[in-house]
PyMOL CGO cylinders between C-alpha atoms (Angstrom):
from pymol import cmd
from pymol.cgo import CYLINDER

trace = [
    CYLINDER, -22.23, -106.10, -27.51, -21.37, -102.53, -26.35, 0.3, 1, 1, 1, 1, 1, 1,
    CYLINDER, -21.37, -102.53, -26.35, -18.98, -99.97, -28.15, 0.3, 1, 1, 1, 1, 1, 1,
    CYLINDER, -18.98, -99.97, -28.15, -16.83, -97.20, -26.65, 0.3, 1, 1, 1, 1, 1, 1,
    CYLINDER, -16.83, -97.20, -26.65, -15.66, -93.90, -28.19, 0.3, 1, 1, 1, 1, 1, 1,
    CYLINDER, -15.66, -93.90, -28.19, -12.01, -93.14, -27.22, 0.3, 1, 1, 1, 1, 1, 1,
    CYLINDER, -12.01, -93.14, -27.22, -9.56, -89.94, -28.11, 0.3, 1, 1, 1, 1, 1, 1,
    CYLINDER, -9.56, -89.94, -28.11, -6.14, -90.13, -29.62, 0.3, 1, 1, 1, 1, 1, 1,
    CYLINDER, -6.14, -90.13, -29.62, -4.10, -87.63, -31.13, 0.3, 1, 1, 1, 1, 1, 1,
    CYLINDER, -4.10, -87.63, -31.13, -3.79, -87.92, -35.14, 0.3, 1, 1, 1, 1, 1, 1,
    CYLINDER, -3.79, -87.92, -35.14, -0.23, -88.99, -34.70, 0.3, 1, 1, 1, 1, 1, 1,
    CYLINDER, -0.23, -88.99, -34.70, -1.10, -92.02, -32.63, 0.3, 1, 1, 1, 1, 1, 1,
    CYLINDER, -1.10, -92.02, -32.63, -4.00, -92.94, -34.85, 0.3, 1, 1, 1, 1, 1, 1,
    CYLINDER, -4.00, -92.94, -34.85, -1.68, -92.75, -38.27, 0.3, 1, 1, 1, 1, 1, 1,
    CYLINDER, -1.68, -92.75, -38.27, 1.07, -95.23, -36.48, 0.3, 1, 1, 1, 1, 1, 1,
    CYLINDER, 1.07, -95.23, -36.48, -1.96, -97.51, -34.87, 0.3, 1, 1, 1, 1, 1, 1,
    CYLINDER, -1.96, -97.51, -34.87, -3.40, -97.32, -39.22, 0.3, 1, 1, 1, 1, 1, 1,
    CYLINDER, -3.40, -97.32, -39.22, 0.20, -98.94, -40.26, 0.3, 1, 1, 1, 1, 1, 1,
    CYLINDER, 0.20, -98.94, -40.26, 0.47, -101.14, -37.46, 0.3, 1, 1, 1, 1, 1, 1,
    CYLINDER, 0.47, -101.14, -37.46, -2.85, -103.21, -37.88, 0.3, 1, 1, 1, 1, 1, 1,
    CYLINDER, -2.85, -103.21, -37.88, -3.45, -105.52, -40.74, 0.3, 1, 1, 1, 1, 1, 1,
    CYLINDER, -3.45, -105.52, -40.74, -5.10, -104.05, -44.09, 0.3, 1, 1, 1, 1, 1, 1,
    CYLINDER, -5.10, -104.05, -44.09, -8.32, -106.06, -43.65, 0.3, 1, 1, 1, 1, 1, 1,
    CYLINDER, -8.32, -106.06, -43.65, -8.49, -105.88, -39.80, 0.3, 1, 1, 1, 1, 1, 1,
    CYLINDER, -8.49, -105.88, -39.80, -10.59, -103.45, -37.59, 0.3, 1, 1, 1, 1, 1, 1,
    CYLINDER, -10.59, -103.45, -37.59, -9.34, -101.59, -34.80, 0.3, 1, 1, 1, 1, 1, 1,
    CYLINDER, -9.34, -101.59, -34.80, -11.48, -103.80, -32.17, 0.3, 1, 1, 1, 1, 1, 1,
    CYLINDER, -11.48, -103.80, -32.17, -9.78, -107.14, -33.90, 0.3, 1, 1, 1, 1, 1, 1,
    CYLINDER, -9.78, -107.14, -33.90, -6.24, -105.13, -33.99, 0.3, 1, 1, 1, 1, 1, 1,
    CYLINDER, -6.24, -105.13, -33.99, -6.44, -104.15, -30.28, 0.3, 1, 1, 1, 1, 1, 1,
    CYLINDER, -6.44, -104.15, -30.28, -8.11, -107.26, -29.44, 0.3, 1, 1, 1, 1, 1, 1,
    CYLINDER, -8.11, -107.26, -29.44, -5.02, -109.36, -30.95, 0.3, 1, 1, 1, 1, 1, 1,
    CYLINDER, -5.02, -109.36, -30.95, -2.57, -106.71, -29.74, 0.3, 1, 1, 1, 1, 1, 1,
    CYLINDER, -2.57, -106.71, -29.74, -3.53, -106.77, -25.87, 0.3, 1, 1, 1, 1, 1, 1,
    CYLINDER, -3.53, -106.77, -25.87, -4.29, -110.82, -26.03, 0.3, 1, 1, 1, 1, 1, 1,
    CYLINDER, -4.29, -110.82, -26.03, -0.86, -111.69, -27.04, 0.3, 1, 1, 1, 1, 1, 1,
    CYLINDER, -0.86, -111.69, -27.04, 1.99, -113.34, -24.65, 0.3, 1, 1, 1, 1, 1, 1,
    CYLINDER, 1.99, -113.34, -24.65, 5.35, -112.05, -24.76, 0.3, 1, 1, 1, 1, 1, 1,
    CYLINDER, 5.35, -112.05, -24.76, 7.84, -114.60, -26.12, 0.3, 1, 1, 1, 1, 1, 1,
    CYLINDER, 7.84, -114.60, -26.12, 10.32, -114.39, -22.88, 0.3, 1, 1, 1, 1, 1, 1,
    CYLINDER, 10.32, -114.39, -22.88, 12.85, -116.50, -24.87, 0.3, 1, 1, 1, 1, 1, 1,
    CYLINDER, 12.85, -116.50, -24.87, 14.04, -114.05, -27.47, 0.3, 1, 1, 1, 1, 1, 1,
    CYLINDER, 14.04, -114.05, -27.47, 15.63, -112.37, -24.68, 0.3, 1, 1, 1, 1, 1, 1,
    CYLINDER, 15.63, -112.37, -24.68, 17.34, -115.40, -23.61, 0.3, 1, 1, 1, 1, 1, 1,
    CYLINDER, 17.34, -115.40, -23.61, 20.82, -114.61, -23.16, 0.3, 1, 1, 1, 1, 1, 1,
    CYLINDER, 20.82, -114.61, -23.16, 20.46, -111.13, -24.13, 0.3, 1, 1, 1, 1, 1, 1,
    CYLINDER, 20.46, -111.13, -24.13, 22.04, -109.84, -20.71, 0.3, 1, 1, 1, 1, 1, 1,
    CYLINDER, 22.04, -109.84, -20.71, 25.86, -110.57, -20.45, 0.3, 1, 1, 1, 1, 1, 1,
    CYLINDER, 25.86, -110.57, -20.45, 26.76, -111.12, -16.77, 0.3, 1, 1, 1, 1, 1, 1,
    CYLINDER, 26.76, -111.12, -16.77, 30.07, -110.93, -15.84, 0.3, 1, 1, 1, 1, 1, 1,
    CYLINDER, 30.07, -110.93, -15.84, 31.49, -114.16, -13.81, 0.3, 1, 1, 1, 1, 1, 1,
    CYLINDER, 31.49, -114.16, -13.81, 29.57, -113.92, -9.97, 0.3, 1, 1, 1, 1, 1, 1,
    CYLINDER, 29.57, -113.92, -9.97, 26.66, -111.35, -11.06, 0.3, 1, 1, 1, 1, 1, 1,
    CYLINDER, 26.66, -111.35, -11.06, 24.13, -113.95, -11.62, 0.3, 1, 1, 1, 1, 1, 1,
    CYLINDER, 24.13, -113.95, -11.62, 24.47, -115.44, -8.43, 0.3, 1, 1, 1, 1, 1, 1,
    CYLINDER, 24.47, -115.44, -8.43, 24.50, -112.22, -6.51, 0.3, 1, 1, 1, 1, 1, 1,
    CYLINDER, 24.50, -112.22, -6.51, 21.43, -110.81, -8.63, 0.3, 1, 1, 1, 1, 1, 1,
    CYLINDER, 21.43, -110.81, -8.63, 20.11, -114.13, -7.28, 0.3, 1, 1, 1, 1, 1, 1,
    CYLINDER, 20.11, -114.13, -7.28, 20.97, -113.48, -3.88, 0.3, 1, 1, 1, 1, 1, 1,
    CYLINDER, 20.97, -113.48, -3.88, 19.45, -110.07, -4.04, 0.3, 1, 1, 1, 1, 1, 1,
    CYLINDER, 19.45, -110.07, -4.04, 16.07, -111.15, -5.17, 0.3, 1, 1, 1, 1, 1, 1,
    CYLINDER, 16.07, -111.15, -5.17, 15.64, -113.82, -2.73, 0.3, 1, 1, 1, 1, 1, 1,
    CYLINDER, 15.64, -113.82, -2.73, 16.51, -111.16, -0.28, 0.3, 1, 1, 1, 1, 1, 1,
    CYLINDER, 16.51, -111.16, -0.28, 13.98, -108.76, -1.06, 0.3, 1, 1, 1, 1, 1, 1,
    CYLINDER, 13.98, -108.76, -1.06, 11.18, -111.67, -1.31, 0.3, 1, 1, 1, 1, 1, 1,
    CYLINDER, 11.18, -111.67, -1.31, 12.14, -112.59, 1.90, 0.3, 1, 1, 1, 1, 1, 1,
    CYLINDER, 12.14, -112.59, 1.90, 11.98, -108.93, 2.87, 0.3, 1, 1, 1, 1, 1, 1,
    CYLINDER, 11.98, -108.93, 2.87, 8.34, -108.30, 1.10, 0.3, 1, 1, 1, 1, 1, 1,
    CYLINDER, 8.34, -108.30, 1.10, 6.84, -111.70, 2.37, 0.3, 1, 1, 1, 1, 1, 1,
    CYLINDER, 6.84, -111.70, 2.37, 8.33, -110.58, 6.13, 0.3, 1, 1, 1, 1, 1, 1,
    CYLINDER, 8.33, -110.58, 6.13, 6.54, -106.92, 5.77, 0.3, 1, 1, 1, 1, 1, 1,
    CYLINDER, 6.54, -106.92, 5.77, 3.17, -108.79, 4.00, 0.3, 1, 1, 1, 1, 1, 1,
    CYLINDER, 3.17, -108.79, 4.00, 2.89, -110.89, 7.06, 0.3, 1, 1, 1, 1, 1, 1,
    CYLINDER, 2.89, -110.89, 7.06, 3.25, -107.76, 9.38, 0.3, 1, 1, 1, 1, 1, 1,
    CYLINDER, 3.25, -107.76, 9.38, 0.20, -106.32, 7.45, 0.3, 1, 1, 1, 1, 1, 1,
    CYLINDER, 0.20, -106.32, 7.45, -2.19, -109.09, 7.74, 0.3, 1, 1, 1, 1, 1, 1,
    CYLINDER, -2.19, -109.09, 7.74, -1.38, -109.36, 11.47, 0.3, 1, 1, 1, 1, 1, 1,
    CYLINDER, -1.38, -109.36, 11.47, -2.22, -105.38, 11.70, 0.3, 1, 1, 1, 1, 1, 1,
    CYLINDER, -2.22, -105.38, 11.70, -5.57, -106.03, 9.77, 0.3, 1, 1, 1, 1, 1, 1,
    CYLINDER, -5.57, -106.03, 9.77, -6.26, -109.09, 11.50, 0.3, 1, 1, 1, 1, 1, 1,
    CYLINDER, -6.26, -109.09, 11.50, -6.11, -108.15, 14.85, 0.3, 1, 1, 1, 1, 1, 1,
    CYLINDER, -6.11, -108.15, 14.85, -8.86, -105.90, 16.47, 0.3, 1, 1, 1, 1, 1, 1,
]
cmd.load_cgo(trace, "trace")
């Protein structure tokens, strides 16, 4: 197993010391922290929409996806053809 040295500000180090568990190494802390999957359900219902806003947002998302798909296909054509 290899090791890496990183440089951080003292203020950041102090925050990390407070954030990690008492008997936890920094490697264990970082591994635990970056391995977490966010609990998106805690945000469910947090955004209060006015009537019709959800449909408008969904329509905008779908239009953007279509635009991106079209752009992606055009890029592929440029790279595939000599």
